[in-house]
N, C-alpha and C positions, 0 to 999 in steps of 0.2 A: 504494500500500500504506500503510494508516494505521498510524502508530506506536502501540505499546501502552504506552509509558512516556515520560516527559519527561526523566528523568535516569538514565543507565545507569552504574553504578560497578562496575568489575571489580577485585577484590583478588586478586592472584596471590601466594600464599605458596610460594615456590620450594622444591621437594622435599617438599611436604606429601603424605603417603602415605596409602593406605587403612589401613595398619597404625597410623596415628596416631588413627583415629576413637575408640577407647576413651579415649584421653587427652584428646581434644577434648571429649568428653561430660562430663569432670570439670572443665572450665574454664568459668567462668561466662558469658563473652561468647560463646564458641563454642557452648556448649550452648543458650543463649537463641536464638541465630540458627538453629541446626540444628533445634530444636524447631519444627515447623510449616513448615519449608522444603520445597521440592521438591529432590530430591537424588539423587545416584548415588555410591556408595562403591566402584564398580568401573569406573573410567574407564581405557580402554586408551590409553596414550600413543603416540607416533610413534617411528620409527626413523631415525636414532639419537636416543635419548631424552636429549638434552642441551638446555640452557636456551634457546639462541637459535633453533634449529629449532622447539622446542616452542612458544615464545611467538609465533613467526611463524605456525605452524599454527593457533594459537588465534585470531588475528585475520585469517586468510585463509580458514580452513576447508579448507586444502589440505595435502598431504604435501610434505615437503622437495624431492622430485624435481620438483615443479611450481612451488613458490614460490621455490626457488633457494637458500634458506639451509640448506645441507646439513650444517653443523657450527657449532661456536662460533667457531672460528678458521680462517684461511686456510692453504693449503699454502705455507709459507715455510721450507723446509728450512734448518736451521742457526741460525735466529733463536731466541734464548733466550726471548723473549716475542713470539709471532706476533700479528699484528693480528687483531682480532675482526670479525665481521660487524656492525659498529656501525651502518652507514648504511642509510637507507630505500632508497637506490638499488639495494641488493643484492637487494631483493624483487621478484620477477616478478609483475606484475598488481596488482590493487587490494587495499586493506586496509580494515578496519572504520573506522579513523579517517579515511581518505580519503573514504569514502562518507558518513560523518557530516558531515564538513566540506562536501562538495558539497550536502548537504541543509540547510545553513545552521545547523548546531549548533555551539556552542562546544565545543572538544575540549581535553583535558588528558591528559598522560602523564608519569608520574614514575618514572624508572628502568626504563621498559619497554624491553626489548631491541629492537634494530634500528630505532630511531626517530631516530637522528642525522640532522639536516638534513630531517626530515619536516615537512610542512605541518600542524603542530599548534599551536593557539593558545597553549597553556601547556605548553611542552615542556622537561622536564628529562631529557635522554636518558641512558641507561646507556652511558658511554664513559669511558675513563681515559687519562691521559697515558702514552704508550707509547714516548716518545723522551726521551733525557736532557735535551733543551732545552725540553721541554714542561712547562707548569704545569697542574695538575688543574682549577683554577677556570676558567682561560682556555679549555681544551679543551672543557669543558662549555658555557661561554657561547657559543663559536663554533659549536657544533653543535646548540644548542637555541634557546629563545626568550630573547634576552639580557636584556631589561628584567625579565621575569618571574623569571628565575633570579637576577638581581642583587637583586631584592626578597627572594626566599627566602633568599639568602645573607646579606643584611643583617639579616633577622629571626632566622634560625635557624642561620646558618653556624657559630657558636661551638660548636654541639652536635657537629659532624662532626670526625673525625680522618682526613681523606683518604677512602679507601674502606674503612676498617676497620669491622668489625662488633663490637657491635651499634649503634655510634654512627651509621653511615650510615643504617640503617633508622629510627633515631629522628629523624634529620633529614628523611627522606622522610615520616615520619608527620606531623611538625609542618607541613611544606609541604602535605601532603594535606589536613589539617584546615583550614588557612587557605584553601586553594584552593576547597574545598567551600563554605565560608561566604562568601568574598569574590567568587568567580567564578561559582559555580553552573553548572559545565559540563554540557552535555547528554550527553557521553561522557567518562568518566574511567577511565584504565588505570593501575593502581598495582602495582609489583613490589617485594616485600619479599624480601630475600636472606639474612637472619640465620640461619634454620634450615638452609638448604643449606650455608652457610659453616661452621657448627658441625659438621655431619655430615661434611663433607670433612676437617676438622681433628681431629675427636675420635671419630667413629664414629656409626652410626645411632642407637643407644639410649643414647648417652653422657649424662652429667648436663648437659653443655653444650648438647646438642640439646634435652633436656627443658626446660632453662631458656629456650631460645629459643622453644619452644612457649608457655610462660607469658608471655613478652614479647609474642609475637604476639597472645595473648588480650587483653592490655591495649591493644595497638595497635588491634585490631578494635573494642574498646569505645569508644575515642576516636573512631574514624571514624564509627561508628553514632550516637554522641551528636552529632557535628558535623552529620550529616545532619538529625537532629531539631532541633538548635538553628538550623539554616539554614532551617527551615520546609519541608523537602523530603521528609519522611517519606511523605506520601501520593502523591507524584509521582515517586518514585525506585524503582529496582530495583537490588539489590545481589547480586553473585555472589562467592562465595568458592571458589577453586579452587587445585589444585596442577598442576604441569606434568609431573612424573615422581616416582618413588620413588627409593630408593637401596639399595645392598647393601654390607655390610661387606667389605673386601678385606684380604688379607695378602700378596699377590704382585703385583709390577708386571712386565708383559711388555714387552720392548723389542725389537720386531721389527727395528728399524733397525740394531741391533748385528749381527744375522745378515746383513742386506743389505749392510752395510759389509764384513763378513768375506768375502762372495762377490764383492766388487768392484763392487757395484751402487750404492754410495755412496762418493764420493771425498772425502777430507779433506786439509788441509794439515798441517804439522808441529805446529800449535797445536791440531789437532782440529776446526777449523772446516770445515764442508761447503763444498766448492768445485764439486761437480757431482754429479748423481745420475741413474741410469737407472731406479731404482725407489725408492719411498718409502712408508713406512707412516705414515698420519696418524691419530692417536688420536682417538676419540670416547669416551674412558674405557672403558666396558664393551664397546665394539665398536671397530673400526678399519677404515679404508679402506686399500687397497693400490693405489697408482697406478704405472703404467709411464709414464715421461716421454714416450716416443715411441710412439704407438699402433701404429706399423708395425714396432716392434722385437720380432719374434716370439721371438728368442733370449732377450731379457731376460724376456719373459713366461713362457717355459718354465723359466727359472732361478728365477723367483718361485714358480711352481707346484711346483717341486722342493723349495724351502725349506718351503712350506706342507705339502706331503705328508709331509715328514720329521718334522713336528711333530704333525700332526693326529691321528695314530693313537694318541698317548699323551696322555691328559687331564692328566697331570702337567705338560705344557707349557702348559696353560691355555687351549687353543683348543677350544671346544665345537662350533663350526659354521663352515663356510666357504661363503660365497655367491658365485656368479658375478655379473658386472656386471648381467646381465638379472634375476637373482633379487633383487639389492639394489634395483633400480629398481622391481620389482613390490611390494616391501615399503615403497616410498615414500622410499628413500634415494637417494644419488647414483649414477645410472647411468653416470657418467663414470669411476667407480672400476673397476679391473679385477677386484678381489675385495673382499669385505667379510668381516671376521672377527668372530665373536662369542666373548666370553670365558666360560670356566667360572666359576660362582659362586666368589667368593673371589679372582678375578684381575681385572686391568684393564690397559689398554694405556697406555704412555708413548711420547712421540715421541723420547726421547733415543737417541742413536746410540753412546754411550760406556758403558763398564762391562760388566756381565754381562747376558746375555739375560734371565734372571729375577733379580729382586731382592726381598728381603723388605721389606715395609712396616713400618717401625719409627718410634718417636717422633723419632729423629734424622733419618731420611729425610724424614718429613713436615715437620720444621722446616727442614731444610737443602736439600732437593731438591724441595720443593713436591709431594711424594707425598701421597696421600690415604688415610685410614682407611675412608672409605665413598665409593662412586662410583655414577654413573648412566650413561646412554648405552647400556644393554643393550636387547635385543629387548623389544618390548612383550608378548611371549608368555612372558617369564620368570615363574616362579612367585612369587606374593606381591609383585608389582611394579606394581600399579595405583595410580592416584591418585584424587582426589575432586573433587566438584562440588556446591555448595549454592547455591540460588537463592531469593530472597525479595523481595517488594515488588510494585509496580504491574505488572500484566500477567502475573504468575506465579501459578499455582494453589498452594494450600496442601497440603503433605503428599503430593505425588506421588512415589513411589519409582520410579526408573528402574533396572531390574535390571543393565543394562550399557549403556555408550555409549563413544564415542571422543572423543579430544581435538579432532578435526577437526569434531565436531558443535557445538562451542561458538560459533565465529564465526558460522555461519549463524543460530543461535538468537539471538545478540546483535543481529545485523542485522535479524532479523524484529521484535524488540522496538522497534528504532529506526525501523522502517518503511523500511529501505533494503535493498539486495541486494548480495551479494558475487559475484553471477554464478554461473558453473558451478563448484561446489565439490565436494570429495571427501566432505565431511560433509553431514549432514542437519539440518533444523530440528527441534528437540525439541518438536514441537507438543503432545505429551501434557502438558507442564507449563505451557503458555500458556493464557490465558483465551479464546483463540479455539477451544480444543478443546471439542467438544460434550459435554454430559452431566456436566460437572464443576461444582462449586460454589465460588464465591469465599468464602474465610474470612478471619479476622483474620490479618494478616501483619506485625504490628508488629515493628520491628527490635529494640526495647529490651526489651519484655516478651513472654513466651511465652504 
């Protein structure tokens, strides 16, 4: 299979929503890129629509039930900060960067989720120090490409303030620009988190979120100019995409409070979890319910009773209850006994202390890590789609895709690189590629429309 491009650059702007398109068209660099691009403003995300499963679906073309990254964090009851699915080993099967590497391409990934310890030439993985004795710089170095990261840290490290935004994205930007010019990778995956962070902390349409969109516009402009300055404009393909949207929330649902009251979660005198028969694992707008012992039918009935007592009244925040089989059919974790979908305005928290329902306030966001806006909801939630814009070598000009799925992106990237992801859940978007018959190649300059 012949490649259609020499350099594929994927820019993921976390939490970029279809609802953002009017704002993007008023920002100079986004507008210039979107004009003449092939695009879809109705991209169906996956379930649960949280960052790590989404980004793994993007580069595998598969649903979480198959690639194995079923949530952002692991089931670790009682841990204040559970570990995330940081490592490549948690992904079942191959990935886009694996196949590109096998084909002899130079690969780069900057803050791309689930890439720790991956075989990527220039790898700055998204991972953070999650133990008191760990140091952020050392954790990053040990899980990515040490010499490359040391160089980026020496050049641009003074920009960062740990993992705080927007400084972290500014550091990633400078590293991206330098890597394009100095390394010229065949595949580059870049993940920007500023917008998602601002929406969690301030709300979907907050002034802070709008400011993040403007910062992203400047970042995009810098990346596109770097491609031009590196002499790669005629040999590169750039994709701009989001992974999910977000919804404003005012109530946090804490199912584990009820499970503890029913004796299904045990704690010591300090409140620390010492054992559990059932546990609710949040995916923000949705949640998994697990029974610790699959053969424990008594506990499963008790969990069903808890759910039934809540589900009939939407004021409890539960819109839909899925069985294990139904969750797997939707692409989520079939090992969960149940999956819960929240009503708009509600989301799930892991916490097992306090009240079953708590108001989301400025104080709770500041002190309890609550959120003003969340994702993780069903891909079928109203006004909840994301976006996809493509421009450059191998991509036709101005093709509008009425609707597509997040899982279609990986197979399309693979086709452009001339590699295969094997048996995927998604399809190749052949209608935007130059191999499609009957379409005409037009001007696709990144810098001028």
